[in-house]
N, C-alpha and C positions, 0 to 999 in steps of 0.2 A: 456258720457265720453268715450274716446277711450281706447281700451285695449292695454296694453304694450305687445309687443311681444319679446320673447327671441331670441337672435341671433341663427342662424343655424350652424355657423362655428366659430372657434376660430383661431386667428392668433397665430402661434407658432413660437417662435424664440429660437434657441438653440445656445448659444454662449460660446466659450472657450477663454482663454487668447490669443490664436493664430489665431482664425478664427470664422466665422459664420458657424456653422456645419449644420444648417438647418433653413429654413424659409418657412413656408407653411401655407395655410389655411386648417384647419383640422376639423374633426367632433368629435373626441374624443382623449384624451391623457391619458396615464397611466404613472405616475411618481413614481420612487422609493424614497419615503420620508424616513427620518431617523426613523420614527416610523411605517413604513409599506408603501405599495403601495397606491397611491391615484388615483382614477378615476376622470377625469375632462371632463365635457361636456359643451357645450355652455351655458352661463348664470350662471355658477358656482359662488358661493359666493367668494369674494376676500379672499385670504390667502397668507401667506408667509411660506415656509417650507425649511428645510435643506435637501439636497439630501444625499442618501446613495449610495454606489456602487450598481449598478443594471441595469436592462433593462428598458429604456424609450421606450414606444410604442406609435404610433399614427396612425390614419386612415386619409388618404387624397386621394381624387379622386378614391375611391373604392379600394384602395390598403392599405395594412398594412406595416408599416415601423418600424424598431427597431434600437436603438442605445444603446451601453453600455456607461453609464455615471459614473463618479466618482466624488464625493464630489462637493458641490456647493450649490446653492440656486435656488428655483423656486418661482416666483411671479405669482399668478393666479388672473386674473380679469375676469369679466363676458364675455369679448370678446377677451381676449389676455392672453397667457401664455409665460412668459419669463424665460428661464432656463439658469442660469449662472453656467457652470460646469467646473471643472478643466480639465477633458478630456471628449470627446464624440466621439465615433467611430461607424460608420454605421456597421451593422452586416456583410455586404458583404466585408467590408474593414479589418476585424479582421484577423490577422494572427493566426490561430488556433494552429499551432505548437509552436509558440512563447508563446502563452497564456498557453499551456499545460506545457511548461518548467517553466514558472513563477509560476504556481500552484505547480509543484513538488518542486521547490526551497523553496517556502513558507512553504510547508508541512514539508520539511526536517528541516528548521529552527525551526518550532514549536515542532518537536520531541526533540529538544535540550533545553527544557524549563528550565533545571537547569543551563545551560551555561549563566554566567553573560554577556557574549559578545553579546548575542542575544536580540534584542529589540522585545519583544513578541507582543506588540501593533502594531508595524510596520509590523511584520510578519503576524499578523492576518488581517491587512488592505490589504496587498499584496495578501493574499489568497482570500479575499472577492472580490477584483478587478479582479483577474484571473478567478474566478468562474463566475462572472457577464459577463465577456467577452466571456467565453466559452459557457455559456447558450444562450447568445444573438446570437453568430455566428452559433451555431448548429441548431437553429430554421430556419435559412435561408439557410445555406450551407449543411444541412442534416447531 
């Protein structure tokens, strides 16, 4: 009986409502799942997960790549990962100054927790998004 071999690469597709953010054959993917980060290697068991704001990393062609993603879903199959994200920004494309300002605005809103005009859940999400963008950008941009 012939032995089944696992794939050595995974096809990764990262899609937003506006565009195809990335398509590559990769050797590993790390996804920010709602309940924590997931490491995906070729041959991974199928799963479906909700994304959290965070850094999606992958290895392709001997190089490491990173994108800040925000909300969506990821479908993992043994030979393919499809990420449907609300937003996906490559680390090198992130405007750090803009992300810093968004973080500051969110922190200011959160300080006004007794103000009924402030949507605390929305402010917390904005802060998580800004932090994910900053952490992703700083790894590449220094």
